C-alpha positions in Angstrom: -35.3 24.8 -59.7 -32.9 22.6 -58.0 -33.1 18.9 -58.2 -34.4 16.9 -55.5 -33.8 13.5 -54.5 -36.9 12.0 -55.7 -35.6 13.2 -59.3 -32.3 11.4 -58.8 -34.5 8.3 -58.1 -36.4 8.6 -60.8 -33.6 9.4 -63.7 -31.9 6.3 -62.1 -34.6 4.0 -62.2 -34.2 3.3 -58.5 -36.2 4.0 -54.9 -35.5 7.1 -53.0 -34.5 5.0 -50.1 -31.8 3.6 -52.6 -30.5 7.1 -53.4 -30.2 7.8 -49.2 -28.4 4.8 -49.0 -25.9 5.7 -51.7 -25.6 9.3 -50.4 -24.9 7.9 -46.9 -22.4 5.4 -48.0 -24.3 2.6 -46.7 -23.2 -1.2 -47.9 -26.6 -2.4 -48.8 -26.0 -1.6 -52.3 -24.7 -3.3 -55.3 -21.9 -1.5 -56.8 -23.2 -0.9 -60.7 -26.2 0.7 -59.0 -24.2 2.9 -56.7 -22.1 3.8 -60.0 -25.0 4.9 -61.9 -27.2 6.7 -58.9 -23.6 8.8 -58.5 -23.6 9.2 -62.2 -27.3 10.8 -62.3 -26.4 13.0 -59.3 -23.3 14.6 -61.0 -25.9 14.9 -64.2 -28.5 16.6 -62.6 -25.9 18.7 -60.1 -28.1 17.5 -57.5 -26.4 18.4 -53.8 -28.5 16.4 -50.5 -29.5 19.1 -47.7 -27.4 19.2 -44.8 -30.1 19.7 -42.6 -32.7 17.3 -44.2 -29.9 14.4 -44.1 -29.2 15.5 -40.5 -32.7 15.2 -39.5 -32.9 11.6 -40.7 -29.6 10.4 -39.3 -30.1 12.4 -35.9 -26.5 13.4 -36.2 -25.5 17.2 -37.6 -21.3 16.3 -37.7 -21.3 19.7 -36.0 -19.1 20.4 -33.0 -19.7 24.1 -31.2 -16.7 25.5 -30.0 -16.7 28.4 -27.1 -13.1 30.4 -27.2 -13.1 33.2 -24.9 -10.5 35.0 -27.3 -9.3 34.5 -30.7 -6.3 37.0 -30.9 -4.7 34.7 -28.3 -1.8 32.9 -29.8 -2.6 29.9 -27.6 -6.3 29.7 -28.6 -5.7 30.4 -32.1 -3.0 27.4 -32.0 -5.7 24.7 -30.2 -8.3 25.5 -32.2 -6.3 24.9 -35.1 -5.4 21.2 -33.8 -9.2 21.0 -33.1 -10.4 22.0 -36.3 -8.0 19.5 -38.2 -9.0 16.4 -35.9 -12.6 17.3 -36.3 -12.1 17.6 -40.1 -10.3 14.4 -40.3 -13.3 12.7 -38.5 -15.6 14.3 -40.7 -16.8 16.9 -38.8 -17.2 20.5 -39.0 -16.6 23.6 -36.3 -19.2 26.2 -35.7 -16.7 28.9 -33.4 -17.6 31.3 -31.1 -15.3 34.2 -30.0 -17.2 35.3 -26.7 -14.5 38.1 -25.6 -15.5 36.9 -22.1 -19.5 38.3 -23.0 -21.3 36.1 -21.2 -24.6 37.2 -22.5 -22.9 36.5 -25.9 -22.4 33.0 -24.8 -25.5 32.2 -23.6 -26.8 33.3 -26.9 -24.3 31.2 -28.8 -25.1 28.1 -26.7 -28.8 28.3 -27.6 -27.8 28.5 -31.2 -25.5 25.4 -30.8 -29.0 24.0 -29.2 -31.1 25.0 -32.1 -28.4 24.1 -34.7 -28.5 20.4 -33.2 -24.6 20.4 -32.7 -23.6 16.7 -31.9 -21.2 17.9 -29.2 -19.6 21.5 -27.4 -16.3 22.3 -26.6 -15.7 25.3 -24.1 -12.0 26.7 -23.4 -12.8 28.9 -20.6 -13.9 28.6 -16.8 -15.7 31.4 -15.7 -19.3 30.2 -15.9 -22.1 32.2 -14.6 -25.0 30.5 -12.8 -27.1 30.8 -16.0 -24.5 29.3 -18.2 -23.7 26.6 -15.7 -27.4 25.9 -15.4 -28.0 25.7 -19.1 -24.9 23.3 -20.1 -26.1 21.0 -17.2 -29.3 20.8 -18.4 -28.2 19.9 -22.0 -28.4 16.4 -23.8 -25.3 17.1 -25.6 -22.0 16.2 -24.8 -19.5 18.8 -23.4 -16.0 18.9 -22.6 -13.6 21.5 -21.3 -10.3 22.4 -23.0 -7.2 23.3 -21.1 -9.2 24.6 -18.2 -11.1 22.7 -15.7 -14.4 24.1 -14.3 -15.7 24.0 -10.6 -18.4 21.7 -11.8 -17.0 18.2 -11.8 -19.9 17.0 -14.0 -18.0 17.5 -17.5 -14.2 16.1 -18.2 -11.4 18.6 -18.8 -8.5 17.9 -20.9 -5.7 19.9 -18.9 -2.3 20.1 -17.6 -1.5 20.7 -14.2 -1.0 24.3 -14.3 0.1 24.5 -10.6 3.6 21.7 -11.4 4.0 23.6 -14.3 4.4 27.5 -12.7 6.3 25.7 -10.0 8.6 24.3 -12.1 9.4 27.5 -14.2 9.8 29.5 -10.9 12.5 26.6 -9.9 14.4 26.9 -13.2 14.9 30.6 -12.5 15.8 29.8 -8.9 18.4 27.5 -10.3 19.8 29.8 -12.0 20.5 32.1 -9.1 18.0 34.2 -9.4 16.0 36.0 -6.1 14.5 38.9 -7.4 11.6 36.9 -9.5 9.1 38.9 -10.5 5.7 38.0 -11.3 2.9 38.5 -14.1 0.2 36.4 -13.6 -3.5 36.2 -15.1 -7.2 37.0 -14.2 -7.4 35.4 -10.7 -11.1 34.4 -11.6 -9.6 31.9 -13.5 -8.6 28.8 -11.4 -6.8 27.0 -13.8 -4.6 29.8 -15.3 -5.0 32.1 -12.8 -4.9 30.8 -9.4 -3.2 27.6 -9.8 0.1 29.2 -11.3 0.3 32.1 -9.1 0.1 29.4 -6.2 2.8 27.3 -8.1 4.7 30.6 -8.4 4.5 31.6 -4.5 5.2 28.0 -3.5 8.5 27.3 -5.4 10.0 30.8 -3.8 8.8 29.7 -0.5 9.8 25.9 -0.7 13.4 27.2 -2.1 13.5 30.1 1.0 13.5 33.1 -1.6 11.7 35.9 -0.4 8.4 36.6 -2.2 8.3 40.5 -2.6 4.6 41.8 -3.3 5.9 44.7 -5.7 7.2 42.2 -7.6 3.5 40.6 -8.4 1.3 42.0 -11.1 -1.8 40.7 -12.9 -2.8 40.8 -16.1 -5.3 39.7 -19.0 -2.9 37.5 -20.7 -2.5 39.6 -23.7 0.8 41.6 -25.1 -0.2 45.0 -24.1 -1.1 43.8 -20.5 2.7 42.3 -20.3 4.2 45.7 -21.9 2.2 47.8 -19.5 2.9 45.7 -16.2 6.6 45.4 -17.1 6.8 49.1 -17.2 5.8 49.3 -13.5 8.0 46.5 -12.7 10.9 47.9 -13.8 10.3 51.2 -11.6 10.8 48.8 -8.8 14.0 49.4 -6.1 16.0 47.2 -7.0 14.5 46.0 -10.0 14.0 42.3 -10.7 16.6 40.2 -12.4 14.0 37.6 -13.6 10.0 37.4 -14.6 7.7 34.4 -14.8 4.8 35.7 -17.2 1.7 33.2 -17.4 1.4 33.9 -21.0 3.8 33.9 -23.9 1.9 36.8 -25.2 2.5 38.4 -21.8 6.0 37.4 -21.8 6.7 39.1 -25.4 4.8 42.4 -24.1 7.4 42.8 -21.1 10.3 41.7 -23.5 9.1 44.6 -25.9 9.0 47.1 -22.8 12.7 45.7 -21.7 13.8 46.8 -25.0 12.3 50.2 -25.3 14.2 50.9 -21.7 17.6 50.3 -23.6 17.6 46.8 -21.4 18.2 43.3 -22.7 16.9 40.0 -22.4 18.6 38.1 -20.9 21.6 40.0 -19.8 19.4 42.5 -17.6 16.7 40.6 -17.0 15.8 36.7 -17.8 12.3 35.9 -19.0 10.0 32.6 -19.1 6.8 32.7 -20.7 4.0 29.8 -20.8 2.0 27.8 -23.4 4.7 27.2 -25.9 3.0 28.8 -28.6 4.2 29.9 -32.1 5.4 33.3 -30.4 8.1 31.4 -28.3 10.3 31.1 -32.0 9.5 34.2 -33.5 10.9 37.0 -31.1 14.3 37.5 -30.6 16.0 36.4 -28.2 13.6 33.2 -28.8 11.3 33.1 -25.8 12.0 30.1 -23.2 8.4 28.9 -22.2 6.5 26.2 -19.8 5.2 24.5 -22.8 1.7 22.8 -22.9 1.0 20.2 -25.8 -1.2 22.4 -27.6 -1.7 20.2 -30.5 -2.4 17.0 -28.4 -4.3 18.9 -26.3 -6.5 19.9 -29.1 -6.5 16.5 -30.5 -7.1 14.7 -27.2 -10.0 17.1 -26.8 -11.9 16.2 -30.2 -11.2 12.5 -29.6 -12.8 12.1 -26.3 -15.8 14.0 -27.3 -16.3 12.1 -30.4 -16.1 9.1 -27.9 -19.0 10.8 -25.7 -21.2 11.2 -28.9 -20.6 8.0 -30.4 -21.2 5.9 -26.8 -23.4 7.6 -24.6 -22.6 5.2 -21.8 -18.6 6.5 -22.4 -18.0 8.4 -19.3 -14.1 9.2 -18.2 -14.0 8.6 -14.5 -11.4 11.6 -14.2 -9.9 14.5 -16.2 -7.2 14.2 -18.8 -4.2 15.5 -17.6 -1.2 16.0 -20.2 2.5 16.6 -19.3 4.2 20.3 -19.5 7.8 20.8 -20.4 10.1 23.5 -20.0 11.7 24.4 -23.3 14.6 26.8 -22.8 15.6 28.8 -25.5 17.5 32.4 -25.4 15.8 34.6 -22.9 17.2 33.3 -19.9 20.8 33.1 -18.4 22.3 32.4 -15.0 22.3 35.2 -12.5 25.6 37.4 -12.6 26.6 39.4 -9.6 26.0 43.0 -10.2 29.2 45.4 -10.1 
């Protein structure tokens, strides 16, 4: 049978309380006694039960994370930052990929509750009434990352998606483009759907560039979606000379489609993506993108959640809005008059 804590205490000649204090890194044990207990632990091969320790300490050092789609380059990158920051603070993650399945999300949230996670990170905003009701009743800290839900009870770590989309579109206008197409996201999303779309439209309106509805499409943020929608845009007469896509994945899909139609980026069509993910440097030509500070967003999300866990009275008064930055690479060029 596996050794128990009382076996360690008996062999070391100390109390169970002393062994527990050594395991928890408490200061109230003399160094020589601490060394003796650790030596016995190694000799017996004793491994403390995480669940038992959690019950005693009323802390699991677990963070539950709800991710809408792990295949997205954006979510995989931000999750890497979240995991790294959590690990540095001695927290482990329970990551749940819901693929926009509300039943699955509710099941996972119940698992988080049963596992007594210390905090929850949610990375989408399409909350059903059942899910909204569930998280509002939780006595577990919840934070939203990269999105802002309608429920203002929770703090979010985000950028200003409207301004970022406006700036991306304005850059294409400054390059002399007027036929600027748009591949947007799910309009049920306020943050990445509606806000980015309104930013695109208002930039055109403010610069007195005509809004052409035929140049506007909506996808699901994925590469294949960008490819399919770009194929539709290439059929427009006249075809657009520039494209703003609200995710790097869709921008890369659009680039592939343009290549397959014997056209060139940026010679025939300039493209800007959104997110600043690893994809931007992997494709050729390298993709210009409106960059979110993904690494910082993940780190600040975890740091803020840990503050909420450690201090129940801590309550940020407003969302944490990070800066965005247009990173110009090789996929855009100034508009040249067609001959």
